[in-house]
N, CA, C and O atoms as a GROMACS GRO file, in nm:
protein
  260
    1UNK      N    1  16.392  -3.378 -18.056
    1UNK     CA    2  16.348  -3.314 -17.953
    1UNK      C    3  16.330  -3.374 -17.815
    1UNK      O    4  16.340  -3.302 -17.716
    2UNK      N    5  16.311  -3.465 -17.808
    2UNK     CA    6  16.321  -3.570 -17.677
    2UNK      C    7  16.449  -3.522 -17.606
    2UNK      O    8  16.443  -3.484 -17.489
    3UNK      N    9  16.550  -3.523 -17.664
    3UNK     CA   10  16.691  -3.499 -17.586
    3UNK      C   11  16.725  -3.350 -17.586
    3UNK      O   12  16.824  -3.309 -17.524
    4UNK      N   13  16.658  -3.282 -17.642
    4UNK     CA   14  16.656  -3.122 -17.639
    4UNK      C   15  16.585  -3.104 -17.508
    4UNK      O   16  16.628  -3.045 -17.408
    5UNK      N   17  16.484  -3.156 -17.524
    5UNK     CA   18  16.367  -3.105 -17.393
    5UNK      C   19  16.440  -3.162 -17.272
    5UNK      O   20  16.461  -3.090 -17.175
    6UNK      N   21  16.476  -3.283 -17.273
    6UNK     CA   22  16.540  -3.345 -17.152
    6UNK      C   23  16.675  -3.260 -17.092
    6UNK      O   24  16.709  -3.257 -16.974
    7UNK      N   25  16.734  -3.200 -17.194
    7UNK     CA   26  16.867  -3.133 -17.123
    7UNK      C   27  16.834  -2.973 -17.117
    7UNK      O   28  16.895  -2.906 -17.033
    8UNK      N   29  16.738  -2.907 -17.203
    8UNK     CA   30  16.714  -2.775 -17.184
    8UNK      C   31  16.588  -2.729 -17.102
    8UNK      O   32  16.570  -2.614 -17.065
    9UNK      N   33  16.505  -2.833 -17.079
    9UNK     CA   34  16.378  -2.791 -17.013
    9UNK      C   35  16.338  -2.911 -16.910
    9UNK      O   36  16.220  -2.948 -16.913
   10UNK      N   37  16.400  -2.955 -16.847
   10UNK     CA   38  16.377  -3.034 -16.724
   10UNK      C   39  16.268  -2.981 -16.636
   10UNK      O   40  16.158  -3.037 -16.638
   11UNK      N   41  16.288  -2.880 -16.561
   11UNK     CA   42  16.171  -2.805 -16.492
   11UNK      C   43  16.053  -2.804 -16.524
   11UNK      O   44  15.955  -2.826 -16.453
   12UNK      N   45  16.058  -2.770 -16.663
   12UNK     CA   46  15.926  -2.738 -16.750
   12UNK      C   47  15.818  -2.883 -16.741
   12UNK      O   48  15.697  -2.875 -16.723
   13UNK      N   49  15.906  -3.030 -16.759
   13UNK     CA   50  15.842  -3.141 -16.782
   13UNK      C   51  15.824  -3.205 -16.641
   13UNK      O   52  15.784  -3.321 -16.636
   14UNK      N   53  15.851  -3.134 -16.524
   14UNK     CA   54  15.851  -3.167 -16.391
   14UNK      C   55  15.935  -3.284 -16.357
   14UNK      O   56  15.909  -3.365 -16.268
   15UNK      N   57  16.055  -3.285 -16.450
   15UNK     CA   58  16.190  -3.390 -16.437
   15UNK      C   59  16.142  -3.518 -16.451
   15UNK      O   60  16.196  -3.614 -16.398
   16UNK      N   61  16.045  -3.525 -16.518
   16UNK     CA   62  15.966  -3.669 -16.566
   16UNK      C   63  16.074  -3.763 -16.610
   16UNK      O   64  16.072  -3.879 -16.568
   17UNK      N   65  16.175  -3.718 -16.699
   17UNK     CA   66  16.306  -3.797 -16.760
   17UNK      C   67  16.367  -3.861 -16.668
   17UNK      O   68  16.426  -3.962 -16.706
   18UNK      N   69  16.375  -3.829 -16.530
   18UNK     CA   70  16.432  -3.901 -16.408
   18UNK      C   71  16.343  -4.021 -16.370
   18UNK      O   72  16.374  -4.117 -16.300
   19UNK      N   73  16.240  -3.998 -16.425
   19UNK     CA   74  16.168  -4.116 -16.334
   19UNK      C   75  16.159  -4.251 -16.426
   19UNK      O   76  16.133  -4.259 -16.546
   20UNK      N   77  16.188  -4.350 -16.338
   20UNK     CA   78  16.236  -4.474 -16.378
   20UNK      C   79  16.110  -4.551 -16.438
   20UNK      O   80  16.127  -4.654 -16.504
   21UNK      N   81  15.980  -4.500 -16.414
   21UNK     CA   82  15.871  -4.576 -16.479
   21UNK      C   83  15.850  -4.535 -16.617
   21UNK      O   84  15.786  -4.613 -16.687
   22UNK      N   85  15.896  -4.421 -16.671
   22UNK     CA   86  15.872  -4.350 -16.773
   22UNK      C   87  15.983  -4.399 -16.886
   22UNK      O   88  16.099  -4.420 -16.852
   23UNK      N   89  15.941  -4.415 -17.021
   23UNK     CA   90  16.006  -4.478 -17.122
   23UNK      C   91  15.939  -4.404 -17.251
   23UNK      O   92  15.820  -4.376 -17.259
   24UNK      N   93  16.020  -4.381 -17.333
   24UNK     CA   94  15.987  -4.312 -17.440
   24UNK      C   95  16.032  -4.401 -17.579
   24UNK      O   96  16.149  -4.434 -17.601
   25UNK      N   97  15.933  -4.431 -17.656
   25UNK     CA   98  15.976  -4.509 -17.794
   25UNK      C   99  15.957  -4.413 -17.911
   25UNK      O  100  15.843  -4.375 -17.939
   26UNK      N  101  16.064  -4.371 -17.982
   26UNK     CA  102  16.062  -4.264 -18.041
   26UNK      C  103  16.081  -4.328 -18.198
   26UNK      O  104  16.186  -4.334 -18.262
   27UNK      N  105  15.965  -4.369 -18.235
   27UNK     CA  106  15.975  -4.442 -18.398
   27UNK      C  107  15.810  -4.436 -18.405
   27UNK      O  108  15.733  -4.380 -18.327
   28UNK      N  109  15.783  -4.508 -18.517
   28UNK     CA  110  15.668  -4.514 -18.600
   28UNK      C  111  15.585  -4.599 -18.471
   28UNK      O  112  15.610  -4.708 -18.421
   29UNK      N  113  15.484  -4.508 -18.446
   29UNK     CA  114  15.396  -4.617 -18.331
   29UNK      C  115  15.315  -4.708 -18.370
   29UNK      O  116  15.319  -4.818 -18.315
   30UNK      N  117  15.234  -4.685 -18.463
   30UNK     CA  118  15.140  -4.791 -18.549
   30UNK      C  119  15.221  -4.913 -18.576
   30UNK      O  120  15.171  -5.016 -18.532
   31UNK      N  121  15.349  -4.926 -18.646
   31UNK     CA  122  15.411  -5.041 -18.675
   31UNK      C  123  15.483  -5.070 -18.537
   31UNK      O  124  15.523  -5.187 -18.539
   32UNK      N  125  15.510  -5.013 -18.430
   32UNK     CA  126  15.564  -5.062 -18.316
   32UNK      C  127  15.448  -5.147 -18.261
   32UNK      O  128  15.469  -5.263 -18.226
   33UNK      N  129  15.333  -5.096 -18.253
   33UNK     CA  130  15.220  -5.166 -18.179
   33UNK      C  131  15.160  -5.263 -18.252
   33UNK      O  132  15.072  -5.329 -18.196
   34UNK      N  133  15.190  -5.289 -18.373
   34UNK     CA  134  15.172  -5.376 -18.467
   34UNK      C  135  15.249  -5.527 -18.442
   34UNK      O  136  15.206  -5.634 -18.483
   35UNK      N  137  15.360  -5.508 -18.373
   35UNK     CA  138  15.479  -5.604 -18.390
   35UNK      C  139  15.511  -5.641 -18.244
   35UNK      O  140  15.598  -5.724 -18.221
   36UNK      N  141  15.439  -5.577 -18.139
   36UNK     CA  142  15.486  -5.611 -18.006
   36UNK      C  143  15.362  -5.666 -17.908
   36UNK      O  144  15.245  -5.631 -17.921
   37UNK      N  145  15.402  -5.737 -17.831
   37UNK     CA  146  15.304  -5.795 -17.729
   37UNK      C  147  15.293  -5.718 -17.606
   37UNK      O  148  15.224  -5.754 -17.510
   38UNK      N  149  15.361  -5.611 -17.611
   38UNK     CA  150  15.366  -5.561 -17.482
   38UNK      C  151  15.253  -5.464 -17.443
   38UNK      O  152  15.206  -5.396 -17.533
   39UNK      N  153  15.208  -5.452 -17.328
   39UNK     CA  154  15.066  -5.373 -17.294
   39UNK      C  155  15.142  -5.219 -17.251
   39UNK      O  156  15.260  -5.205 -17.220
   40UNK      N  157  15.044  -5.120 -17.259
   40UNK     CA  158  15.062  -4.994 -17.215
   40UNK      C  159  14.953  -4.937 -17.129
   40UNK      O  160  14.834  -4.962 -17.150
   41UNK      N  161  14.992  -4.870 -17.041
   41UNK     CA  162  14.924  -4.779 -16.971
   41UNK      C  163  14.855  -4.670 -17.056
   41UNK      O  164  14.734  -4.660 -17.074
   42UNK      N  165  14.938  -4.601 -17.099
   42UNK     CA  166  14.923  -4.476 -17.174
   42UNK      C  167  14.993  -4.480 -17.306
   42UNK      O  168  15.103  -4.534 -17.314
   43UNK      N  169  14.932  -4.422 -17.420
   43UNK     CA  170  14.980  -4.385 -17.541
   43UNK      C  171  14.961  -4.270 -17.583
   43UNK      O  172  14.840  -4.250 -17.599
   44UNK      N  173  15.020  -4.190 -17.608
   44UNK     CA  174  15.025  -4.044 -17.652
   44UNK      C  175  15.053  -4.038 -17.815
   44UNK      O  176  15.164  -4.063 -17.863
   45UNK      N  177  14.963  -4.010 -17.878
   45UNK     CA  178  14.979  -3.992 -18.034
   45UNK      C  179  14.946  -3.842 -18.080
   45UNK      O  180  14.853  -3.796 -18.014
   46UNK      N  181  14.993  -3.762 -18.168
   46UNK     CA  182  14.999  -3.630 -18.225
   46UNK      C  183  15.012  -3.665 -18.390
   46UNK      O  184  15.086  -3.597 -18.460
   47UNK      N  185  14.945  -3.759 -18.438
   47UNK     CA  186  14.982  -3.763 -18.603
   47UNK      C  187  14.924  -3.641 -18.681
   47UNK      O  188  14.829  -3.568 -18.654
   48UNK      N  189  15.023  -3.640 -18.799
   48UNK     CA  190  15.028  -3.532 -18.876
   48UNK      C  191  14.884  -3.510 -18.943
   48UNK      O  192  14.790  -3.582 -18.908
   49UNK      N  193  14.868  -3.425 -19.024
   49UNK     CA  194  14.741  -3.409 -19.096
   49UNK      C  195  14.697  -3.500 -19.182
   49UNK      O  196  14.784  -3.518 -19.267
   50UNK      N  197  14.589  -3.576 -19.204
   50UNK     CA  198  14.553  -3.688 -19.300
   50UNK      C  199  14.593  -3.671 -19.417
   50UNK      O  200  14.627  -3.770 -19.483
   51UNK      N  201  14.600  -3.526 -19.479
   51UNK     CA  202  14.652  -3.512 -19.606
   51UNK      C  203  14.808  -3.492 -19.643
   51UNK      O  204  14.849  -3.457 -19.754
   52UNK      N  205  14.868  -3.513 -19.558
   52UNK     CA  206  15.016  -3.541 -19.549
   52UNK      C  207  15.062  -3.687 -19.566
   52UNK      O  208  15.031  -3.777 -19.487
   53UNK      N  209  15.151  -3.707 -19.694
   53UNK     CA  210  15.165  -3.813 -19.773
   53UNK      C  211  15.239  -3.897 -19.662
   53UNK      O  212  15.328  -3.850 -19.591
   54UNK      N  213  15.191  -4.028 -19.655
   54UNK     CA  214  15.244  -4.133 -19.577
   54UNK      C  215  15.186  -4.137 -19.454
   54UNK      O  216  15.245  -4.206 -19.370
   55UNK      N  217  15.052  -4.065 -19.409
   55UNK     CA  218  15.024  -4.084 -19.261
   55UNK      C  219  14.886  -4.163 -19.280
   55UNK      O  220  14.845  -4.221 -19.180
   56UNK      N  221  14.820  -4.171 -19.380
   56UNK     CA  222  14.678  -4.232 -19.386
   56UNK      C  223  14.659  -4.351 -19.315
   56UNK      O  224  14.546  -4.361 -19.268
   57UNK      N  225  14.732  -4.443 -19.294
   57UNK     CA  226  14.712  -4.558 -19.207
   57UNK      C  227  14.694  -4.526 -19.057
   57UNK      O  228  14.638  -4.608 -18.985
   58UNK      N  229  14.747  -4.390 -19.002
   58UNK     CA  230  14.705  -4.366 -18.898
   58UNK      C  231  14.537  -4.321 -18.882
   58UNK      O  232  14.478  -4.306 -18.775
   59UNK      N  233  14.496  -4.309 -18.983
   59UNK     CA  234  14.335  -4.245 -18.984
   59UNK      C  235  14.239  -4.368 -19.011
   59UNK      O  236  14.130  -4.353 -19.066
   60UNK      N  237  14.284  -4.482 -18.971
   60UNK     CA  238  14.174  -4.617 -19.010
   60UNK      C  239  14.138  -4.630 -18.874
   60UNK      O  240  14.186  -4.588 -18.769
   61UNK      N  241  14.025  -4.714 -18.909
   61UNK     CA  242  13.927  -4.758 -18.774
   61UNK      C  243  14.038  -4.843 -18.712
   61UNK      O  244  14.077  -4.813 -18.599
   62UNK      N  245  14.092  -4.945 -18.775
   62UNK     CA  246  14.188  -5.033 -18.715
   62UNK      C  247  14.275  -4.955 -18.613
   62UNK      O  248  14.275  -4.988 -18.495
   63UNK      N  249  14.342  -4.860 -18.655
   63UNK     CA  250  14.450  -4.812 -18.591
   63UNK      C  251  14.375  -4.730 -18.444
   63UNK      O  252  14.434  -4.710 -18.337
   64UNK      N  253  14.243  -4.695 -18.475
   64UNK     CA  254  14.187  -4.625 -18.334
   64UNK      C  255  14.123  -4.778 -18.260
   64UNK      O  256  14.090  -4.766 -18.143
   65UNK      N  257  14.110  -4.873 -18.302
   65UNK     CA  258  14.076  -4.979 -18.193
   65UNK      C  259  14.174  -5.012 -18.125
   65UNK      O  260  14.161  -5.095 -18.035
   0.00000   0.00000   0.00000
């Protein structure tokens, strides 16, 4: 979806993909944060519904800390 949006809807995202300050990490966010020492200004998350198999770890107290 990221590449699709980059190619087909650049004006809708205000050309954010051309901004060198922006990077997108498209992988399991919780696992990534557990294994990196990198700090972030902003983290956006839109997890699946809690009843979907495999996403329960996104709805823990530890995750939201």
